[in-house]
C-alpha positions as YAML, in Angstrom:
chain: A
units: angstrom
residues:
- id: 1
  name: MET
  ca: [0.00, 0.00, 0.00]
- id: 2
  name: LYS
  ca: [1.29, 3.45, -0.93]
- id: 3
  name: GLN
  ca: [2.53, 5.52, 2.01]
- id: 4
  name: VAL
  ca: [1.92, 9.22, 2.54]
- id: 5
  name: HIS
  ca: [3.29, 11.58, 5.18]
- id: 6
  name: LEU
  ca: [1.00, 14.46, 6.09]
- id: 7
  name: TYR
  ca: [2.44, 17.30, 8.17]
- id: 8
  name: THR
  ca: [-0.06, 19.80, 9.56]
- id: 9
  name: ASP
  ca: [-0.35, 22.91, 11.70]
- id: 10
  name: GLY
  ca: [-3.05, 25.37, 12.63]
- id: 11
  name: SER
  ca: [-2.97, 28.92, 13.91]
- id: 12
  name: ALA
  ca: [-5.39, 31.42, 15.40]
- id: 13
  name: ARG
  ca: [-4.24, 34.87, 16.38]
- id: 14
  name: GLY
  ca: [-6.28, 35.74, 19.44]
- id: 15
  name: ASN
  ca: [-7.83, 32.28, 19.74]
- id: 16
  name: PRO
  ca: [-10.52, 32.94, 18.74]
- id: 17
  name: GLY
  ca: [-9.45, 35.31, 16.04]
- id: 18
  name: PRO
  ca: [-8.10, 35.30, 12.50]
- id: 19
  name: GLY
  ca: [-6.69, 31.87, 11.78]
- id: 20
  name: GLY
  ca: [-5.30, 29.53, 9.21]
- id: 21
  name: TYR
  ca: [-3.86, 26.13, 8.59]
- id: 22
  name: GLY
  ca: [-0.92, 24.81, 6.63]
- id: 23
  name: LEU
  ca: [-0.15, 21.33, 5.43]
- id: 24
  name: LEU
  ca: [2.56, 19.50, 3.59]
- id: 25
  name: LEU
  ca: [2.07, 16.16, 1.82]
- id: 26
  name: GLU
  ca: [5.07, 13.96, 1.05]
- id: 27
  name: LEU
  ca: [5.45, 10.57, -0.58]
- id: 28
  name: PRO
  ca: [8.32, 8.88, 1.29]
- id: 29
  name: GLY
  ca: [11.15, 7.78, -1.00]
- id: 30
  name: THR
  ca: [10.21, 10.31, -3.69]
- id: 31
  name: SER
  ca: [10.73, 14.01, -4.25]
- id: 32
  name: TYR
  ca: [6.96, 14.65, -4.28]
- id: 33
  name: LYS
  ca: [5.79, 17.46, -1.99]
- id: 34
  name: LYS
  ca: [2.57, 19.44, -2.01]
- id: 35
  name: GLU
  ca: [1.81, 22.44, 0.20]
- id: 36
  name: TRP
  ca: [-1.61, 23.87, 0.94]
- id: 37
  name: SER
  ca: [-2.96, 26.58, 3.23]
- id: 38
  name: GLU
  ca: [-6.08, 28.64, 3.81]
- id: 39
  name: GLY
  ca: [-7.00, 31.51, 6.12]
- id: 40
  name: PHE
  ca: [-10.22, 32.23, 8.01]
- id: 41
  name: GLU
  ca: [-11.68, 35.44, 9.45]
- id: 42
  name: HIS
  ca: [-12.67, 34.14, 12.88]
- id: 43
  name: THR
  ca: [-11.86, 30.70, 14.25]
- id: 44
  name: THR
  ca: [-9.86, 28.83, 16.90]
- id: 45
  name: ASN
  ca: [-6.51, 27.12, 16.97]
- id: 46
  name: ASN
  ca: [-8.07, 23.69, 17.60]
- id: 47
  name: ARG
  ca: [-10.39, 24.07, 14.61]
- id: 48
  name: MET
  ca: [-7.46, 24.98, 12.37]
- id: 49
  name: GLU
  ca: [-5.33, 22.09, 13.69]
- id: 50
  name: LEU
  ca: [-8.14, 19.64, 12.91]
- id: 51
  name: LEU
  ca: [-9.05, 21.25, 9.58]
- id: 52
  name: ALA
  ca: [-5.43, 20.92, 8.43]
- id: 53
  name: VAL
  ca: [-5.63, 17.14, 8.91]
- id: 54
  name: ILE
  ca: [-9.02, 16.93, 7.21]
- id: 55
  name: MET
  ca: [-7.90, 18.95, 4.20]
- id: 56
  name: GLY
  ca: [-4.72, 16.91, 3.84]
- id: 57
  name: LEU
  ca: [-6.69, 13.67, 3.83]
- id: 58
  name: GLU
  ca: [-9.29, 15.10, 1.44]
- id: 59
  name: LEU
  ca: [-6.57, 16.09, -1.03]
- id: 60
  name: LEU
  ca: [-5.58, 12.44, -1.46]
- id: 61
  name: LYS
  ca: [-6.95, 10.96, -4.68]
- id: 62
  name: GLU
  ca: [-6.27, 7.24, -4.15]
- id: 63
  name: PHE
  ca: [-7.97, 4.96, -1.62]
- id: 64
  name: PRO
  ca: [-6.92, 3.45, 0.66]
- id: 65
  name: LEU
  ca: [-3.48, 4.82, 1.47]
- id: 66
  name: GLU
  ca: [-1.30, 4.33, 4.51]
- id: 67
  name: VAL
  ca: [-1.15, 7.84, 5.93]
- id: 68
  name: THR
  ca: [1.00, 9.01, 8.80]
- id: 69
  name: VAL
  ca: [-0.13, 12.38, 10.10]
- id: 70
  name: PHE
  ca: [2.43, 14.45, 11.98]
- id: 71
  name: THR
  ca: [0.88, 17.16, 14.16]
- id: 72
  name: ASP
  ca: [1.92, 19.30, 17.10]
- id: 73
  name: SER
  ca: [-1.69, 19.31, 18.30]
- id: 74
  name: LYS
  ca: [-2.31, 17.19, 21.38]
- id: 75
  name: TYR
  ca: [-6.01, 17.90, 20.84]
- id: 76
  name: VAL
  ca: [-6.02, 16.14, 17.46]
- id: 77
  name: CYS
  ca: [-3.50, 13.42, 18.31]
- id: 78
  name: ASP
  ca: [-5.02, 12.38, 21.64]
- id: 79
  name: SER
  ca: [-8.61, 12.56, 20.36]
- id: 80
  name: VAL
  ca: [-7.80, 9.95, 17.72]
- id: 81
  name: GLU
  ca: [-5.02, 7.85, 19.22]
- id: 82
  name: LYS
  ca: [-6.77, 7.57, 22.61]
- id: 83
  name: LYS
  ca: [-10.01, 6.85, 20.71]
- id: 84
  name: TRP
  ca: [-11.98, 9.67, 22.34]
- id: 85
  name: VAL
  ca: [-13.50, 10.71, 19.00]
- id: 86
  name: PHE
  ca: [-15.05, 7.26, 18.52]
- id: 87
  name: ARG
  ca: [-16.67, 7.48, 21.95]
- id: 88
  name: TRP
  ca: [-17.94, 10.98, 21.12]
- id: 89
  name: GLU
  ca: [-19.39, 9.62, 17.89]
- id: 90
  name: LYS
  ca: [-21.24, 6.83, 19.73]
- id: 91
  name: GLN
  ca: [-22.65, 9.46, 22.10]
- id: 92
  name: GLY
  ca: [-23.80, 11.63, 19.20]
- id: 93
  name: PHE
  ca: [-21.07, 14.22, 19.87]
- id: 94
  name: LYS
  ca: [-23.15, 15.60, 22.75]
- id: 95
  name: LYS
  ca: [-21.50, 18.69, 24.25]
- id: 96
  name: GLN
  ca: [-18.40, 18.29, 22.05]
- id: 97
  name: LYS
  ca: [-16.90, 21.32, 20.38]
- id: 98
  name: ASN
  ca: [-16.10, 21.17, 16.65]
- id: 99
  name: GLN
  ca: [-18.71, 18.51, 15.92]
- id: 100
  name: ASP
  ca: [-18.89, 19.57, 12.28]
- id: 101
  name: LEU
  ca: [-15.17, 18.99, 11.80]
- id: 102
  name: TRP
  ca: [-15.00, 15.74, 13.77]
- id: 103
  name: LYS
  ca: [-17.83, 14.28, 11.65]
- id: 104
  name: ARG
  ca: [-16.05, 15.38, 8.48]
- id: 105
  name: PHE
  ca: [-12.78, 13.96, 9.82]
- id: 106
  name: LEU
  ca: [-14.26, 10.53, 10.53]
- id: 107
  name: LYS
  ca: [-15.73, 10.31, 7.04]
- id: 108
  name: ILE
  ca: [-12.34, 10.76, 5.33]
- id: 109
  name: PHE
  ca: [-10.35, 9.01, 8.10]
- id: 110
  name: ARG
  ca: [-12.21, 5.77, 7.41]
- id: 111
  name: LYS
  ca: [-11.17, 5.75, 3.75]
- id: 112
  name: HIS
  ca: [-7.49, 5.30, 4.66]
- id: 113
  name: HIS
  ca: [-5.21, 3.59, 7.15]
- id: 114
  name: VAL
  ca: [-4.28, 6.58, 9.30]
- id: 115
  name: SER
  ca: [-1.92, 6.86, 12.23]
- id: 116
  name: ILE
  ca: [-1.33, 10.14, 14.00]
- id: 117
  name: ARG
  ca: [2.00, 11.04, 15.55]
- id: 118
  name: TRP
  ca: [2.56, 13.98, 17.84]
- id: 119
  name: ILE
  ca: [5.66, 16.10, 17.29]
- id: 120
  name: LYS
  ca: [6.78, 18.96, 19.48]
- id: 121
  name: GLY
  ca: [5.94, 22.30, 17.91]
- id: 122
  name: HIS
  ca: [8.46, 25.11, 17.45]
- id: 123
  name: ASN
  ca: [11.27, 22.59, 17.87]
- id: 124
  name: GLU
  ca: [13.08, 23.14, 14.55]
- id: 125
  name: HIS
  ca: [11.32, 20.21, 12.85]
- id: 126
  name: PRO
  ca: [11.58, 21.35, 9.19]
- id: 127
  name: GLN
  ca: [8.16, 20.20, 7.98]
- id: 128
  name: ASN
  ca: [6.39, 21.40, 11.14]
- id: 129
  name: GLU
  ca: [8.10, 24.78, 10.90]
- id: 130
  name: ARG
  ca: [7.02, 25.06, 7.26]
- id: 131
  name: CYS
  ca: [3.41, 24.20, 8.12]
- id: 132
  name: ASP
  ca: [3.48, 26.77, 10.93]
- id: 133
  name: ALA
  ca: [4.75, 29.43, 8.52]
- id: 134
  name: LEU
  ca: [2.01, 28.53, 6.02]
- id: 135
  name: ALA
  ca: [-0.70, 28.66, 8.71]
- id: 136
  name: VAL
  ca: [0.43, 32.02, 10.12]
- id: 137
  name: ALA
  ca: [0.76, 33.55, 6.65]
- id: 138
  name: ALA
  ca: [-2.72, 32.30, 5.73]
- id: 139
  name: SER
  ca: [-4.15, 33.86, 8.91]
- id: 140
  name: LYS
  ca: [-2.75, 37.25, 7.81]
- id: 141
  name: LYS
  ca: [-4.06, 37.24, 4.23]
- id: 142
  name: GLU
  ca: [-6.55, 39.89, 3.16]
- id: 143
  name: ASN
  ca: [-9.30, 37.74, 1.67]
- id: 144
  name: LYS
  ca: [-9.87, 35.05, 4.28]
- id: 145
  name: LYS
  ca: [-12.77, 32.60, 4.26]
- id: 146
  name: ILE
  ca: [-15.58, 32.47, 6.80]
- id: 147
  name: ASP
  ca: [-15.45, 29.50, 9.18]
- id: 148
  name: HIS
  ca: [-19.19, 28.84, 9.10]
- id: 149
  name: GLY
  ca: [-18.85, 25.97, 11.57]
- id: 150
  name: TYR
  ca: [-17.09, 28.05, 14.23]
- id: 151
  name: LYS
  ca: [-20.15, 29.72, 15.72]
- id: 152
  name: ALA
  ca: [-22.18, 26.53, 15.60]
- id: 153
  name: SER
  ca: [-19.36, 24.60, 17.31]
- id: 154
  name: THR
  ca: [-19.39, 26.90, 20.35]
- id: 155
  name: ILE
  ca: [-23.11, 26.65, 21.10]
...
């Protein structure tokens, strides 16, 4: 099965505030790299961290792939690796923030063989530093998107 490395980071200035995510896709053993980022008017860091993973998985065109996600988000890593998100799903996501994104995540997550690895942020990890730079730059762009799920996720 083809392997993919997905590096992600999210940012929100003010948290909540203007935010963005950055991601980097690599095919191990090849020179292939793809970068992607988007900015949003008003959002949270956790939403951007999770959206980065979702977008990276949604960009993949073959199914299934063996995907290793590298994130500096304990929120994302622990929610999946400690299987919290599956418990939330069984409970109908009652009282969980970011329900819209977690539902979207599970839909694409199940199409691949995904493992999530936590890496320390701001620790000179080249791909993580690049994703951070992409996320911050996206949060500062002029024409940012509206995070329509943000308000609904806080109710």
